[in-house]
C-alpha positions as CSV (number, residue, x, y, z in Angstrom):
1,M,-7.8,80.0,147.4
2,N,-10.3,77.7,149.1
3,R,-12.0,74.6,147.7
4,V,-15.2,76.4,146.7
5,E,-13.2,79.0,144.7
6,I,-11.2,76.3,142.9
7,E,-14.3,74.3,142.0
8,T,-16.1,77.5,140.8
9,K,-13.1,78.5,138.7
10,V,-12.7,75.0,137.2
11,K,-16.4,74.7,136.5
12,D,-16.5,78.2,134.8
13,F,-13.6,77.4,132.4
14,L,-15.1,74.0,131.6
15,I,-18.4,75.7,130.6
16,E,-16.9,78.7,128.9
17,E,-13.8,77.5,127.2
18,L,-14.6,73.8,126.5
19,E,-18.4,74.3,126.1
20,I,-19.3,71.5,128.5
21,D,-22.9,71.5,129.7
22,E,-23.2,72.7,133.3
23,D,-25.5,69.7,134.2
24,K,-22.6,67.3,133.2
25,I,-20.3,68.8,135.8
26,F,-20.7,67.3,139.3
27,A,-18.3,65.9,141.9
28,D,-18.3,62.3,140.6
29,A,-18.6,63.2,136.9
30,K,-16.0,61.3,134.9
31,L,-13.8,63.7,132.8
32,K,-13.9,61.4,129.7
33,D,-17.1,59.4,130.0
34,D,-19.5,62.0,131.5
35,M,-18.0,65.3,130.3
36,G,-16.5,64.1,127.0
37,I,-13.1,65.6,127.6
38,D,-10.6,64.1,125.1
39,S,-6.9,64.4,124.6
40,L,-7.3,67.6,122.5
41,D,-9.4,69.2,125.3
42,F,-6.7,68.2,127.8
43,V,-4.1,70.3,125.9
44,D,-6.4,73.3,126.3
45,I,-6.9,72.4,130.0
46,V,-3.2,72.5,130.6
47,V,-3.0,76.0,129.2
48,I,-6.1,77.2,131.0
49,V,-4.9,75.8,134.4
50,E,-1.5,77.5,133.9
51,R,-3.2,80.8,133.2
52,N,-5.7,80.6,136.0
53,F,-3.8,78.8,138.7
54,G,-0.1,79.5,137.9
55,F,1.3,76.0,137.6
56,K,1.9,73.5,134.8
57,I,0.1,70.2,134.9
58,K,2.4,67.2,134.6
59,A,0.9,64.2,132.8
60,E,2.4,61.7,135.2
61,E,0.7,63.4,138.1
62,M,-2.7,63.1,136.5
63,A,-2.7,59.3,136.7
64,G,-5.9,58.3,138.5
65,V,-7.4,61.8,138.1
66,D,-10.6,60.8,136.4
67,T,-13.4,62.8,138.0
68,F,-14.2,66.5,138.5
69,S,-13.6,66.1,142.2
70,K,-10.2,64.4,141.8
71,F,-9.2,67.1,139.3
72,C,-10.1,69.8,141.8
73,D,-8.2,67.8,144.5
74,Y,-5.1,67.9,142.2
75,I,-5.3,71.6,141.6
76,E,-5.9,72.3,145.3
77,S,-2.8,70.2,146.2
78,K,-0.7,72.2,143.8
79,I,-1.7,75.7,144.9
80,N,-2.1,75.2,148.6
């Protein structure tokens, strides 16, 4: 899966499942501040990522992952 496919898939589930406005999703968008993702949303994201990408997110690996781009980097590093 290439980077564009990853970003598209992540963007789609953020819009569809977490109901985040598409205009709030861009490379440097902060997950918490710009998109409004909270700890309850993160629980959903863990399940969605496992279903869509086939791996479990480890909380300790998410340190420093605070933007849409970094989140996609993290997913890309786990599946490629």
